[in-house]
N, C-alpha and C positions, 0 to 999 in steps of 0.2 A: 537320602535317596537310595544310596547303596544298600542300607540296611533293609529297606523295603524290597529291593530286588532280591536280596538274599532270602527274605521271607517267602517271596513268591516261588523261588526255586526249591524250597524245602517242602515239608509235608503240608504246610498251610496252603500251598497252591491247590492241592487236591481238595482240601476241606472247603476252600472258598470259591472255587470255580468249577468243580466237577458237577455239571448240571443235573446229573441223575442222583446225586446224594440228597436224601431228604433234608429239608431246612431244619427240622428239629435236631438232626444229628450234627449239622454245622453249628447250630447255636450251642449245643452241649460242648462241642469241641473248642469253641472260641474262648479266649481268656475272659475273665470277668472284667467288664469295663469300669473305669472310675469316671463318673460323669463330670465332677468338678463344675466348671463354668462352660461346658461344651454346649454348642448350639445344635439342636436338631429341629429343623424347620421345613416348612413347605409353603408354597404359594397356594392360595385359594382364589380363583377368579370369580368376579361378581357375576359373570354370565353362566357359571356352572349350573345355576338354578334353572336355566332354560334347556340346554342341550341334553345332558345326561339326566337332568333332574336330580342333581347332587346338591344337597342343602347343608347349611352349617351344622345341623344335627348329625350329619354323616362324618364330620371331621373327627378322626381318632385323637382327641386332645390328650389322651393318656399315653400316647406314644411319641409325641413331639413336645417341645417346650416353647416354640415360637411359630407364629402363623404370619405369613406375609399376604396381605390383602391386595389383590390386583384389580383395578388400579385407580389412582387419582391422576390428575394431569395438569400441566401448566397450560394456561389459556392465552389467547391472542392479546388480551388486555393486561397481561402480566400477573394475573391471579392464579389461584390454585383451586381446582374443582373436582367434584365427583364426576364419574363418566356416565353413570346410569342411576339417576335418582330413584327410579322405580325399584330396581333390584336392591339398591343400597339401603334405602330407608323409608320407602313408601309402600312396598308390597304388603298387603294385609294377609295375614295367616288366619283365614276364616275358621279353619279347623286346626286341631293340634297334631295332625299326623306328620307334618313336616317341621314342627317346632322342637327346639332343643329340650324343652321341659314338658312337651306333650300338651301345652296349653294354647288355645286360640288367642289371637289378639283381642283386646278390648276396644273395638272400633269406636273412635271418637274420644277415647280417654286412655291412650296407650303411652302416656309420657312423651308424646311428640316423636315417637320413634317406632318404625316398623321395619320390615325387610331384613336384609342380611345384618345390618348394624344392630338391630334389636336382638337378633339371634346370637350375635357375637357377645353381646352384653350378658346374655343368659349363659353362654358357654363359659365365659370367664368366671361367672359366679360359681359354676360347678368345678372349675379348674383354676383356682386363684393364682397358680404359678405360671399359667400360660401368658406369654407376651404376644401382643398383636401389633404389627407394624403396618402402616399404610405404605404401599409401594407406589411411587409416582413415575409415570412415563411408560416404559416398555417399548417394544418395537414400533407400534403404530401410533403411540401417543407422545413421542419425543419431539414433536414438531417445533415447539416454542422454547425448549430449554436454552438454546443459544441466545435467544432474545432476553429471557428473564435473567440470564447470568451475565449479561453484557456490561452493566454498570453497578456501582455501589447502590444506587437508588433502586434499580430494578431488582437486584438481589434481595435487598431488604424488604421491598414490597412483596415479592413472591414468597419468601420464607415466612413473613408475617401472615400472609394469606393462608399458607399451608397449615401453619400452627393454629390459626383461628378456626379453619374449617375442620381439621381432623383431630388435633390434640385438644383444643378447647371445645370442639364439637358444635360450633355454631353453623348450623346447616341452613341452606336456603329454604324459604317458605313459598307459599303461593301455588303449590301443586295440589295433588290429591293423594291421600285424604287431607282435608283442610288443616288438621292439627299436626301434620307431619312437618318436622323441621323446626328451626328456631334456635334461640340462644341456648347453648349448652345441651342441646338435644342428644348429641353423641359424645358428651364429655365422659372421659374415663375409659373409652373403648380402646383407643390406640396408645401404645406405650412408646412409640417412636416412629421414625420415618426411614424408609428405604428408597433411595434414589436410583432410578433405572434409566439413565440418559444413554440412548443408543444412537450415535456415539459422538462425543465432542470432536469438532475439527475436521470431520470427514463427511462424505456423502455415502452412507451405507446402503442406499437404495430404498429408504423408507419415507422419503419426503421431508425429513427433519432439516430445519435450518442449520447452517454451520458457517463458521469462519475461522480464520487462523488464530484468533485470540481465545478460542473455546477451551483449549487445554489448560491455560492459566486460569481462565474464568471458572472452570469446573472446580478447581481447588478452592478458589475464593467463594464459590457458592456453597461448598461443603463447610467452609469455615463460618459462613453466615448462618447456616443451619445450626452448627455446633454452638455458636454464640447465643442465638436466640433460644434454643432449647435449654441451654444451661441457665440463661436468665430466668426462664419460666420455672425451671427446676429449683432455683433458689427460693422461689416463693411457694412452691408446692411440696418441697422436700423430696423430690423424685428425680432420678436420673432417667432421661429420655434417650432411648437408643437411636444412634445415627448409623445407618448401614448404607451400602450402595451395591448395586449389581454391576460387576466389572467384567470385561471381556476375558476369555481364555487365551492362552498362548501369547504370542508376540505380535499378532497382526494389528489389533486395535488397542492393545493394552497400553503400552508406553506412548504410542502415537496419539492416543486420545486423552490419557491421564498421566500426570506426574505421580507415579505410584508411590515413591518415597514420601512425597508431600501429603498425599491423601491418606496414606497409611498412618500418619500422625494425627489425623483429624477424626477418622471413622472409628466406631467401636469395632466394626469388622466389615469385611467385604464378602458378598455372595458372588463367588467367581463362577462364571457360567461355563463350566467344563463339560459342554455338550455341543451338539451341532458342528462338530469338527468335519463331518462329512454329511452328504445328503444328495438330493436329486440334481443339484447344480453341478455335481462332479461328473466325470466321464466314466467312472467305475464304481463298483460296490465297495463299501468300506464301513467302518464302525462309527456310530453316532458319537460315542464317548470312549475312545481307546484309552485304556488305563496306562499302557506303556507304549514305547516306540517299537513298532515292527518295521524293520528295514525293508521288508517286501512291499510295504505301503508306498505307492508312488509319492505321497506327501511327506515321506519320512526324511527327505532332505532338510526339512525344518524340524530340528530335534525337539522343539518345544510344542509341536502339534499333537499333544496328547495330555492326559491328566497329570502324570508325573512331570512331564516337561514344563507344563504351565506352572506348577509349584516351584520348579527350579528357576524359571524365568522371573517370577515374582520375587523370589529370594534374592536373586542377583540384582534386581531393580530396587532393592531396599525396602520392599513391603514386608512388614512383620509376618512371619509364618503363623504366629499365634492369633492373627486376625483374619486368616483365610478360612472361609466356609465353602466347602467343595459342592459344586452343583451336580445333581444326579437327575437324569431324564427318566420320567415315568412313561416315556413313549419311545417307540423304536423308529427305524428308518426302513421302509419297504421298497424293494426294487423288483421289477418284473422284466421279462424278456432278457433274462440273465444268461450269460455264457456258462456252460456246465463245468468247465475246468475248475479244479480246486473247490468243488462243491459251492461254486458261485462267488467265492471270495476274491476281491480285486479283479472282477470281470466287468466287461462292458454290459450295459443294460439299456432298456427302452421302456420308460414309464408311461408311455402313451396308454391312456385308458384309466389312469388313476386320477382321483379328484380330491384336492385338498379340502374342499368344503363338505365332503360327505361324512355322515355319521356312521357309515358302514366300514368296519375295520379293513375288510378285504378290498375296499375301493380307495383306501387312504394311503398316501405316501408316508404318513407319520402315524401309524396305528398306536393307540395307547396300550399299556399293559392290561388294562381292563378289557379292551377289545380282544387282545390276543388270548386272554384266559377265559373270560366270561361270555364274550359274544361269539368268538370264532372257535374256541375250544382247541386251538392248535398249540397252546402251552399248558402244561399240567401243573399240578399243585405245587411242585417244587421247582418250577421253571424249566422243565424239560419239554422238548418238542414232542408232538404227538399228532395223530390223525393225518399222517402223510408228511409231517415236518420232522426233520431230524436235527438235533442240536450238535453242533461242532464247536470246538474251542480253539482259538488261536492263542497258544500259550505265550507267544512273544508279545502280543498286544494285550494279553490278559482279558480277553473278551470272547463271549460266545456269539454264535449266530444260528439262525434257523435256515434250513435249505429244503426246498421241495421242488423237484424237477417238473411237477405237474400241479402247481398251486392254482386254486380256483378263485376267481375274482368277479365282483359285481360291476356291472355298468349301470349308472344311475342317471335319472333325468334331472331337470332343473329343480324338482321338488324332492330330490334325494330318494325317489322311489326306484327300486331295482327293476330294470327293464330287460336285462339279459345277463349272462355270465360268460366268462371265457377262461381258458386254461393257459398258464404261462409259467415257465421256470422262475422261481421266486426265492429271493434272499432277503432276510430280515435281521437287521442288527437290533439287539434288545438287551435289557438288563434283567437280572434275576435276583432273588433274595441273596444269593451267594456272592454276586458281584457287588451288591450293596455292602455286604459285610466286608468285602475286600477294601472298599473305600473307607469304611470306619477304621479298619486296621491301619490304613495309610494315615488317616487323621491322627491316630494315637501315636504312631511311630514317629511321625514328623512334627508332632506338637501343634497341629492345626486346630482351628477353633471348632469346626464341626462340619455337618453336611446339611444341604437343603435340597428340596426336590421341586422341579416343575413337572407336574402340578398335582395336588393332592387328589383331585377327582379322577385322575388317570390311573390310580392304583386299582388292583383287583378287588372284587367284593370281599375277599378274605384278608385284605390289607397286607398282603405279603411283603411288599417293598417297604412300606412305612414301618411295619413290625421289625424288619431287618435293620433299618436306620436306628430305631429306638433301642433295640437290644444292643446293637453294636456300640453305642456311645452312652446310653442312659441306663442300661441294664434291665429294661422292661419293654 
């Protein structure tokens, strides 16, 4: 940790965080990475094909080596299921414009597979080294994890169902098209499983079931996954990856998980080092503070930042070589912000913002794509423009955007803009250079890699994904 702090205080600080330096210059200055077994991954959400119209063909598989497909889910009857059969394996590509290989589906004779799964199959054929994991759960789909993890029998049933559905690819039938799904329809697409239980043993506010035994049962559930995946691998000659999305810092981490124990079972953990701050706070702050800034009112918790999270995991006995750092491809937007300190650590009033809007200026969590390509307030190299100025908090190692007169849309129930208003605006965001800073942290501390939520949120120019890939894979 101290080595990384020294890095940031020397010339690398400017190279990695000075937002007006062209990304190409930063890449040239960075030391040549040694990829080894580093993980560079990103989530792809099955609903991406709807909102932005982002398809599997848009995934830059040459810049990452692992894709996390969100989501599958535990069910009320103890099984494991897809969440959107249409997007996952039923949606027919009548033309080739959105297909990986430019070819339309052969309706009625497509190998029992359509939709995202079929396109992932094509993507893997073009990129044989790409691993694809099915991610189970997430914030809104963790409802039944406590139930399926409760007993040896329920764990065995659930894990067997997950392996059957996603690893063996035995998909449900009876939908449309009539030939979609069936035994082995999705076989060979998924190389492992990522478990995103949010969170064992507590009520995080998402409606998930919980009880006091969850912490111990989570470890037992991971062990059941490892056991059944290894048993299958013994017959196929393949190692199936077992990962988990684990909480950042110390709030839910050790309270929900026995980190030392699960660290012995997992291949690695995707540690969610983002959402440290947001609209639920009383003041503006950074979505993913790299370091601890004592001016942050939350700094009394020394682990409430990226570097602090790594230190906490180390002290809890979780192997550093199994930590994959999370990077947000979205920011946190605050309006009605006090003008002192260019809006940093100031009170705000987000009245008027709408989490369900696809308009970035109406969103409390605008994506990098929205900031760059939709709103034009972030330039090619991550610098603020068009009324927005980039400032850098060197203590936190993070930039932010400030505009005392930011323009924002008011949308109706159909997300149509009905009016606009002006408000002092603060936006916490990541740039290609802050991503490179995280890859430096990964290499210096011997971590496993980086992952992003979520791949469709990157700019059209793939600026953030490119930085991840260059920093750890050299391309």
